[in-house]
N, C-alpha and C positions, 0 to 999 in steps of 0.2 A: 434588470435595473429596475428599481421601484419607480412607478408612475405617479405623478400628482394630478389629481383630479379635482381642480378647484370648483366650487359651488358658484363662484362668479368669476367672470373673466379677470385673469391677472394681467395688469398693465403697467406701464412706467417701470419695468425692471431693467436698470442700467447694465450696460455691458461691464462687467468687471475691468477694473483697471490692470494694466500689464504688470506681472509680478516684479516687485522691486528685488533687486539683487541682494543676497544676504552676504554680509562681509565674511562669515566663517564658512567652513566647509565640513562642519560637524554634524552629523544626524543622530537623531535618537532612534533606536529599533526596539519597539516594545511588543507585548503579547507573544514572547518567545517561548517555544517549548523548553522543558527543563533540560533536555539533552542537546540542545543546539549549542555547538562550540565555535570558537573563533575561526577554524578552519572553514566551516561551512558559510559563515557569513562573508569572509573574505572571498571565496569562490563565487558566491552570489554577486557581491558588489564590484568586483573587478570586471565584471561584464560591462559595466557602465563607463569606468574610468579608472585612473591610478588610485589605489587605496594606500593611504599612508600608515594606517594603524587601525585595529579592531580591538575591541575590550568588552568582554562579556562580564557584567557585574556579578560577583559571586558573595556569598556569606562568608564573613571573616573567620568563622569557626569551622563550619561544615565544608566550606569551598564549593557549595551547591549553587547553581545558577539562580539569580533572583528574577529571571524572566524578562531582563531587559539588556541592551548594549548600546554601545557607541561606536559609530564608523566615521573615520577621519579621512577625507579625500585630500590629495595634494592639490591645493588650490593654485600653487604656482604653474603647475603643469596644465590643468584643466580647471579654470575657475567656475565652469558651469556643470561640472561633473555631479556634485551633490544635488543640484536642483534636477537634473535628469534622472538621477536614481530615485528622488523622491516621486517623481511623476510615473516612472516606469515600474518601479519595484513595490510600492505601496500596496498592502493586502495581499502580496505573493504568498502562496503557501509554502512553509518551510517545516519539514516533519510532520506534514498534515495539518498544520495550524497556521492561518494568515497572519502575517506579521503587520505591525503598525508603524509606520515611518513618519516622524515629524522632525522639524529643525530642533537643534539642541540649543535652549535658552539658558545661559548661564545666569542670567538675573532672574531669580524665581518671582519678582514682583509682578510681572506681567501675567503669570499664572494664577497667583493668590488673589490679585485684585479682582478677578471676575468679570473684568472689561471684555467684552467681545464674546462671552461664554453664554450658551444658550442651553436650555433643557428641553427635551422632546419626550412626550410619554403617550401612550396608547398606540405605539408602533405595532405593526404586524409581525408574527413570529418569524416571517420569511425575510425581513429586512436585516441585513447585516452591515458591516462597516463600510464596506464599498458602496452598497446601495444608499446608504445614508450620506456619504460623501457625495456621490453623484447627484443626489437630490439637491443639496445645499450648496454646491460649488457655484451655482449660477448667480449667488448673491454676494460673492466676495471670495478673497482668498482664504483657505481654511488652513490653520495651524495644526489642529489636532480634531479627530473625529472617532467616536467609540460607541458602540452599542452595549449596554449592560447584559452580561451573561451569567448563568449559574456555573457550577463546579463541572457539569457536563457539556458546557459550550452552548447551551440553548439560550436564545434571547429572552430578557426579562420584560420586554416590551417598552424599554425606554432607552434614551441614549443622550450624548452630548455632542456639541459642535462648538468649537473654539475658532472664531474668527481673528484675523488680524486686526481689524479695526471694530470699533463699537458701532459705527454706522452700518456696516454690514450685517452685525448681528440684529440691529434694531428693523432693517429693511426685512430680513428674513422671519422676524417675529410678526411684522404687520402683514406679509404675504402669505405665510403658510398656517399661522395659527388658525384653527377651525376648519381647515381643509381636508380632503379625503386622500390619503395615501394608502393604496391596496385595499380599497373598500373599508377604511376604517378613518374616523375623524380624529385628528391628531391635535395635541395640545402643544404649543411652542411658546416658551416664556424664558425671561432671564434666569440664568442659574443663580441659586441662593445655597450657601453652605448650611449644614445643619443648624449651626448656632444662630444664623440669621432668619431661619424659617419661623414663621408665626407658630405659636402652640396651638394645635387642633384638639378639640374635645373629642375624647373616644366615643364612638357611637356603637351601640349594641342593642340587641332586643331579646337576648336570652338571659334570665336572671336565675342565679343559684341561691336557694335558701335553705338553712340548715337549723337544727336545734328545734325542729318541729315536734310537737306532742305525738306519742305513740298511737293515739286514738284518732288522729286526723287522717281524712281521706282526700282522693283527689278532689272531690266537690268542695271540702272544707278549704283546701288551698286556693282553688279558683275563687271561692267567694271572698277569702281574705285579700287577694290582690285585684279583685274585680273593680274596685273603685278607682284604680290608677288609670285604666285604658282597656280598650278591647284585647281580650287574651285569646290566642290561638290554640295554646295547649297549657296544661297544668297536669304534672305527674309526681307523685311521691315514690321514690325508690323503695324496692321491697327485696328481701332475701328469698331463698328456694322455699322457705316455709310460709311465705306471704306476710311476714312480720315487717313492720315499717323500719326503715334505716333512719328514719328521722331527718330525712333532707329530700329536696325534690327540686324540680326545675320549671319555670314558668317563661313561657315565649309570648311576647307581646306583638301586636301588629306594627307599631311604630317605635323607634328609639327613645323618643320623649317620654312614653309612658314607662318603659323599662328604667329609665334614669330616675324618674319619679318615685317608682316603687322601690328602688335601692335607697334613695335618700330618705325615704319614709320608714321603711321597715328596719333598717340597719339599727340594731340595738334596741328595738322596741320590745316590750314584754307582752308575750301572747300565751295565755292559760300557764302563768306562773314560770314561762320560760322566756330567756332573752334571745331573740331571733338574730341571725346573721343573715344579710342578704348583699349579694355582689354580683358582678359580671361573670356569667358562666366561662370557665376557661377549660381548654384541652388539658389533658394530664401532662403533656410534655411543656405547656406554658406554666403550669403550676409548679412543676419541678424545677424549671429555669428560674422562675421568681423565687422560689424557696432557696434555690442554690446561691442565687445573688445575695439574698439577705445573709444567709450563713457566712459567705466570702467576705461580706461587708463587716460583719461581726468579728471574724477571724482577722482581718486586716487592722481592725481597731485594737484587738487584743495584741497583737504582734507588735503594733507600733507602741502600745502602752508599756509593754514589757521588753521593748528592745533593749538590748545591753543588760539586762537584769536576770534572764533565764539562762542557766547553765546546762550544758551537756555533760553528763558523768558517764563514763563506760568503765569496762574491765571490773565490775562489781562481783563480788563473791555470790554464789547461789543463795546463800541464807541472809543476804542482805535485803531487808523490807523497806517499805515507806518510811516508817518510824525511824529505823536506824539510820537511814540516809539523811533525814531531817536532823536528827541529833548530831551527826557527824559535821554539818555544815552550820549547825545554829551558832557555833562560837564566833562567826564571821558576820553575823547579822540577823535581822529578822526574816524568817522563812515564811514565804506566803504559800508556798506549795512544794511539795517534795514526792515524786512518784518513781517507782521502779517499774518499767515496762516489762509485762509478763505475757506468757503464751496464753491465748484465749481459750484454748482447749485444755491444756494440762495444768495452768496456772503457774507453770515454771518461769522463774526469772530468765530474761533475755540478756542479761549481763549489763545493761546500761538504763540510765533513767535520766530525769530532769529535776533541777532544783532552781526554784525562783525566789529571788531576794528582793527587798523593798527598795533598793537604791542602786544606782550604777557603781558607786563606790564600794558598797559591800560586795557586788558581784566580782569586781577587779579584785579586791582583797582576797575573796574565796579563791579565785583562780590561781593567784600568786602562792597561796598558801597550801591548798589542796592538791594542786597538779603534781603527780609523781609521790603522793604520799601513800605509804602502805596501810591498807585497810584489809585485815584478815587474811594477810599474807599476799595480797595482790596490790601492785601499785596502781593508783587512780589515774586516768585521763579526764583532766577537766578543762573545758573551754566554753567559750560562749555559743549558746545553740544556734544553728542556722537551719534554714528551711532547705528541704531536699532539693528544690529547683537551684538554689543559690550554689550549693555544693557541687551540683551536676555541671553548671556553668563553669565554676572554678576549675574542674578536672578537665572540661573540654578545652578551656583556655590554656592550662599547664600542657595538654597533649599537643595543642596546636603550636605552641611555643617549642616544644621539643622537635617536633616534626619539621619547622622552620629552621631550627638551629642545626639538625642533623646534617652532616656533610654529604653532599651529592657525589656519587660515584660507587664503585664496587665496595662491598662489605670487606672488612678485614677477614683474614683467614681463621681468626679466633672465633668467627660466628657473630651473632647479632648481639647487640647491647655493648656490655662493657668488656667482654672476654677479648683476649687477644694474646699474641705470642709474647714470650718473655723478651726482655730487652737484651740487646747485645753487650756483653760484659768484657771489656779490655782491662789488661793488667795495669794496676796502679802501683803506688809506691810499696815496697816490700812484697810485691807478688800478689797482693790482694786485689780481687777483680772489683771494678767500678763499671758503672754504666757510662757509656759513651755518650758525650754531649750530643744532643739533637737526636739520639736514638729513641725509638718509640718506647714509652713507659709502660709499666705494668698496669693492667686494667683493675677494676675493682673486684672482678670475680673470676673465677675459672669457668671455662665452658666445658661441656661434655666431651669426653674423650671420643675420638672417631673409631670406626669399627676397627677391631683388632687390639684395642687396649692402647696405653700410652706408648707414645714412640720414644725411643732413646735417642738423644740428641748428643751423644757424648764425643762425637768426631769421627775420625778415620777408622775404619774396621777392617779386619781380616787381612792384616799385612801391609795396609796402605801406609805410605810414609808420613811421618810426623811433619806438620807444617808451621807449628808455633815455636818462637823462641823461648829462652829461660823466663820463667815467671809468667807466662802467658797462660791464661786458663779462662774458662767460661762455664756457666752452670748447666748442668745436665738437666733437661726439663723432664718433668715427669709426665708431661702430657701437653698436648697441643693448647696453648693458652692456660697452662697451670698458674697458680698464684705464687707470689714471692714465698720462698722457704720450702717449696717442693722439690727443688733440684739439688744435687750434690756437687760440690766443687772439683774439678778435675786439678789435682795438685801437680805443680811443676816438678820435673825430675830429669835427670840425665838420659840422654839416648843419643842414638845416631840419626843424622837425617839421611838425605838421598845419597847413597854411595854403595859400592860393591863391597863384598866381604873383605875385610882387611884395610880397606882404604879409608882415608878420612871422609867423614859425611860433611855435607854442605850447611849443617845447621843441627840444633839439637831438638829432640822430640820431646815427648811428654812421657811422664811415668805416673800412671794412675795408681791409687791405693784400693785394691780389691777387698771389699768387705762382704763377706758372705752372710747367709742368713742367721749363722750362729752368732754374728756380732750384733744383731738387732736391727739391722738395716734392711727396710723392705725391698723385695726382690726388683721392684720396678726402679730404684734409686741407686743401684750398686754402681760404682765407678769402673772404668776400663783400664786395662793395662796399657802402658806406653807402647807405641809401635816405632821404635827408632831404627830398626834393621833396614838396610838397603834393600832395593827390589830384587827378588829372587832368593832371599836368604830364608832361612827356616823360621817359622812362626813359633815363639815360645810360649808357654803356658801363661794364663791370665796371672796378673799380679807379679810377674817377674819381668826384669829387663832383658835384653836380648844379648846374651853372651858377652864376649869381649868387648864389643862395640859400646857397651854401657860405662866402661872404665873411663874416668875422667882423665883428661891429658894433664901431664906434668905442669905444675903451676897454676892450673886452673881452680878456682874458687869452688869449693864443695858445695854441693846443694844443700838446703835446709833438710832436716829430717822429716819424714812423712808424718802427716798430722792425722791421727785416727778419725774416723768418720763416725758420726753419731746419727741416729735416726732423726729426720726432720719432723718438726711438730707443725701439724696443721692448726694455723690460728683459728680456722672456723669450728675446730672441734671443741675449744674452750668456751665455757658459758660466759656470758657477757652480762654485766650488772651495771648499775648507775654509777658506782663508785669507779669502776674500770674506765667507763666512759668518760667521766669528768677528769681523770687523771691524764687522758690523752689530749693531744694537740686538736683544735677545732678542726683543722683540715684532715686529720686522721680518723675523726669519730665517724664520717659515714663510711669510710672504707672498712672499720672494724665491724660496723653493722652490716654492710654489704656482704662481706665475707662469710657472715652467718646466715643471712637471709637468702641469698643466693641458692644454696643447696635445698633449702626448704621449698622455695618456690619450684625448683627443678622437679621435685617430686610431684608438684601439682600440674605444671604446665612446662614440660621439658623444652618444648620447641620455642616458646615466648618467654623463657625465663629472664634473659638479658633485658628485653623491653619492658617486662612488668617489674622487675627489680628497679631499673632506672626510674619509672614512674613513682614506685612507693618511696624511694629515697628522698622524694620532694617533701614527705611528711616530716613531722617534728620527731626528734630523736626519742622522746619518752614514748610516743606512740608507736614507734617502730620497735622499742624494747617489748611492749605488750604484744606485738605481732610475733616476736621470737618466742614468747612463752605460750601464746595461745594459738592452737591449730585452727580453731574454728574462726577466730577473727582474722587470721591470715587467709583463710580460704575465701571469706567474705570479701576482703580487699582484692584478692586476684580475681574473683568474679566481677568485681565493678570495674577493675583495670580492663578486663577483656571487654566488657560492654562499651567502654569509651573508645578502645581500638577498632571495635566493629563499626561504631557510628562514624569513625572517620576513615574507614576503609584502609587501616594501617596494619592489616594483618597479611603477610606474604601469602602469594598464591601456593596452594598444595599444604598449607598447614590447617589441619582440622581441629577446632576446639569444642 
């Protein structure tokens, strides 16, 4: 514990009043390691009393810990549990890092007012939070105590103590200010926010001077600045050949002389050259200052042209700045038009920016030019956004999808929108209909499992037929195949369960067998009905089973078999703007998804469902561009993978 060595005897330190009971039982726990979870805090704080709840505060997007938490004790069972935890567990190491506990104050005015808050500086590096707390606890009840540290946890030599009352703070200032703590004289005073602190004049003794004549020497420089005060050194910088670089450094003995030199020489003409004089800075300081100035100018430019700068992509390779400006000139005054190009090869990157003179012109240009064909390619036009803004939007969309995703096992169709085909029950006229409440068809098919597509046509190899007349369901071309890939098993007469010669208990099915010569793919061929009773011979495919297939007298004859046609994959047909506009709004995303999913499967087969769902949040016109441009699609897929990695949304075992 830190020891206070006063230069004069410390007297009249009153005994601190007994702690006043706090009505709530909520504790604030700060300085937490990023990996500390609720379970660790619960285990630690339940040693003191009954814990009602523990919550670690996390970032809304990344869900990473913010480094603090709240612990709520059950005050009805043990009213003093929170107070005991504050005394016993404060500064306890957790994951190798001491935690800081204080009462949770719902009213922020007590913290922001600054009453009872003191600032201590010139602390020894060995003093930590606990040592500072023990040193100042003699003057009153402490609400919060903290030593400033760097990224490595090393003390910065200053700290803060927040007392419950202003009287305790004033008493500590009067007794400890100017005294020795660990062989160092400390300063203790009232805490002041940055805005309330008085502006201090910057003190320096080293001066940077440039635009010096080539013929000037170190002696000439020392003579030039000698009138301002005592000079300890004056050097002109030279290159390897000994030629002057026309700038140098002068170090004065006192800061007042340096300030006078800068004030006098700045902008002064010397041997037909205008001098520059200023405080000597490190390279990192100059770079930070220049960056701040550039950022300020950039922000001013962004604010000035906000809502007037357009982002245009899907440009043809031969479109240059002039052609881009001419194309948009019909919608307003063009202040700038630029096509972004590869720095090395000078080849167009396929996108650019157009800035107009007003918000109205920009809005008109977006409405008129978005989707317009330019040299055989549809343009994508939207208001320009900064990269940081787009990244935040993508993260928010990913977080919303993750929160909306149902909790539980994934459907057998795989991740994303893939899934099995719905159950189809017979409707009027024998037509198969989707059963109400049955799971619907997903947006896209999922890849076939090992071994190729599974035939789901029903009983096989002599098994009894189980459906009545007119009952049928689609044959799936694969696990989770899209609509249109299966062939219907048509109704037909047949015998149910029964021995040879005896009446069956129901009618089976008769399928129409379409061989490859009829143009039906091998994976989608129908199956013959299995109507024979158990133990009977198995007829060839496409044939009913012997006399059992003859209809009973007076029975309604079945409808004639309908010839099967080869199914058409909707994803194989090209999609254009006209086809999309003719479809219903709720079907447009499905049409795009059926064509987008196979393309993404070629790039990322294991994450195709997730990535397709993310990309479908984009505008339909932009999605059409992705269907036509493999490069644009690959770029969007890479961007989606980065978002999934940042949110740890990639399942284990998948390598991207």
